[in-house]
N, C-alpha and C positions, 0 to 999 in steps of 0.2 A: 231892341231894348238892351240897354247897357246893364252892367253888373249891379250898380246901386239901385236902378229901377226894378230889376228882378228881385232883389232882396226886399224892397218895400212891398212889392206885389205878393211875394211869398208870405211875408208877415201878415199882411191884411187878409190874405186868403184863409188864414187860420181863425181870425177873430177881429172885430173892430178894435182899434187902438187909438189912444190919444197921441198927441204929438210927442209927449214925454215918453210914453210907452214905446212908440216907434223908434225914438232916438235910442232908448235903452236896448231894444231888440236888434237894431241894425248897426249901432255904433256910430251913426251919422249925426251931425248937428241938426237942430231944429230947422235952421235956415236951409240946410242942404236937403232935408226931407221936403220942405215946402217947394223948393225948386224942382225936385224930382217928381213930386205930385203934379206940379204944373206941366212938366214935360209929358207925363203919362196922360194927362187930360188932353193935351194937344194931339197925342197919338190915338185918341179915341176911347181911352179907358174912362169908365165912369166911377170916379172916386168922390164920395160925398162926405160931408160932415153931418154926423147925427148926434143931436144933443141927448145924452143919456144922463148920467150924473155929471159928467164933463163932456165936452165935445170930443167925439171920436170919429176918426176916418173909417170908412167901410167901403168895400167893393160892392157895386151893384150886381145883382144876379146876371144882368146882361153881359158882364165881362166873362162869365163862365161859358156862356153860349158862344160868344165871339172867339174866345180862346180855344174852345173845342173845335170850332171850324178851322181856325188857323193852324192848330196842331195837326188836324187831319190832313190838310193840304201839305204841310211841311213834311210830315212823316211818310207820305206817299209820293212826295215830289211831284205834285200836280200843278206846279207853276207853268204858266204859258200854255196851258191845255184847256180847251173848251170843256165846261162842266155843266151838265143838265141840273137845273135848280131842283126839280122834283126828285131826281135820283139822289141828290145830295141830302135832301130832307129825309128820305127813307133810310139812307145809309146811316146818317147820324141820329136818327130817331128824334128829330126835332120837327115840330109842326111847321107846315109851310109858311104860315103867317109869322111865327117866331123866327124862322130862318130868314125870311125877307126883311124883317126888322134888323136882325143881326147883320145881314149883308149890306143894308143901308148904312149902318154905322161903320162897317169896314170900308165901304166905298168912300165915305167921307174922309177916311184916313189915307186914301190914295193907294191902297193895296189891292184894289179890285177894278176890273173893267167889265162893264156890262156889254155883252156881244149882241144879245137880243132879249126879248121878254122872257125867254126860257133858258138862256145860256149865259154863263159868266166865265171869267178867266182871272186868275190871281197873278199879280205881279210879284216878282222876287223882292 
């Protein structure tokens, strides 16, 4: 994730924001924000538009679980190592079904290899 994508994710993690609010918060143009949001969606992040008073972008709760998993792997340098799915569920205190949903999303982004029905491995 590049600097501009991180800045947008940080802004949206605080609260839903309209395109104008995101532009003000990040200092990026509206076109640039649209481009970065498109890139983030391709990376597997779920960023939706929610009509409130005006249309506002917001992060799906799923992103928090996905990021929690990815941060755990990164902070413990668990890349290229077999990981038991059930143990990961217990360690992260995420239900097995929620973990499997998150792993499915991460798999689609190409950051994960399934070794068996019970083991996975993260790519760098």
